C-alpha positions in Angstrom: -18.0 -7.7 10.0 -16.2 -4.4 10.7 -14.4 -2.5 8.0 -10.9 -1.3 8.5 -9.7 1.6 6.6 -6.4 3.3 6.4 -7.6 6.8 7.4 -5.0 8.7 5.5 -6.0 7.2 2.2 -9.7 6.7 2.8 -10.4 10.4 3.3 -9.0 11.3 -0.2 -11.9 11.8 -2.6 -11.4 11.5 -6.4 -13.5 14.4 -7.4 -12.7 17.8 -9.0 -9.2 18.0 -10.3 -8.1 14.4 -10.5 -4.5 15.3 -11.0 -4.4 16.8 -7.6 -6.2 13.9 -6.0 -3.9 11.4 -7.7 -0.8 13.3 -6.4 -2.2 13.7 -2.9 -3.0 9.9 -2.8 0.4 9.0 -4.1 2.2 11.1 -1.5 0.0 9.7 1.4 0.6 6.2 0.2 4.3 6.7 -0.2 4.5 8.2 3.3 2.5 5.3 4.7 4.8 2.8 3.1 7.9 4.6 4.5 6.5 4.7 8.0 5.4 1.0 7.7 8.9 0.0 6.6 10.5 1.9 9.5 8.3 0.4 12.0 8.8 -3.2 10.7 12.5 -2.7 10.6 12.5 -1.5 14.2 10.3 -4.3 15.3 12.6 -6.9 13.7 15.4 -5.9 16.0 13.2 -5.7 19.1 11.6 -9.2 18.3 14.9 -10.7 17.9 16.3 -9.3 21.1 13.1 -10.6 23.0 13.1 -14.0 21.3 16.8 -14.7 21.7 16.4 -14.4 25.5 13.9 -17.2 25.6 15.6 -20.3 27.0 15.7 -23.3 24.6 16.6 -26.9 25.0 19.3 -27.3 27.7 21.4 -29.7 25.6 21.5 -27.2 22.7 22.4 -24.2 24.9 19.6 -22.1 23.4 20.9 -22.3 19.9 17.6 -23.6 18.6 15.7 -20.6 19.9 18.3 -18.1 18.4 17.9 -19.9 15.1 14.1 -19.7 15.3 14.3 -16.0 16.3 16.6 -15.3 13.3 14.0 -17.0 11.0 11.1 -14.9 12.4 13.3 -11.6 12.1 14.0 -12.5 8.5 10.3 -12.6 7.8 9.7 -9.3 9.4 12.6 -7.8 7.5 11.1 -9.1 4.3 7.9 -7.4 5.2 9.8 -4.2 5.7 11.3 -4.6 2.3 7.8 -5.1 0.7 6.7 -1.9 2.5 9.6 0.0 1.0 8.7 -1.4 -2.4 5.0 -0.3 -1.9 6.3 3.1 -1.1 8.5 3.5 -4.2 5.7 2.2 -6.5 3.1 4.5 -5.1 5.5 7.3 -5.8 5.0 6.6 -9.5 1.2 6.6 -9.2 0.5 10.2 -10.0 3.2 10.4 -12.6 1.7 7.5 -14.5 -1.7 9.1 -14.4 -0.2 12.3 -15.8 1.5 10.6 -18.7 -1.5 8.4 -19.5 -4.2 11.2 -19.3 -3.0 14.7 -18.9 -0.2 14.8 -21.6 -2.2 13.2 -24.4 -5.0 15.7 -24.0 -2.6 18.6 -24.2 -0.9 17.0 -27.3 -4.4 16.5 -28.8 -5.3 20.2 -28.3 -2.0 21.2 -30.1 -2.9 19.0 -33.1 -6.4 20.4 -33.2 -5.1 23.9 -33.1 -2.8 23.1 -36.0 -5.8 21.6 -38.0 -7.9 24.7 -37.4 -5.1 26.9 -38.8 -4.9 24.8 -41.9 -8.7 25.0 -42.5 -8.7 28.8 -42.3 -5.7 29.3 -44.8 
């Protein structure tokens, strides 16, 4: 079985400063989602144009094929919408890490500094 990785995301290592790694990962994933959404949107129009040219049943004057082409195009557009959703959610990725891990440690340091000041006095 072969492994397939998304090279843009697979090369990011989570070592060193994690905040920078999470920001970079979020930016790359957001960019990937945007590009995928653009490609799917363009493919939906191309696919509809190609499928609507296929001859259908003679008595239906090709209406059946156009309907089926519209249904396939709808599915591709839904996939593009899902890719846009992935893009917007991965944009929040690094911000959530920052709020969950970075801000509390800074707040904790302020509290410890205040406590040290009270012990001296």
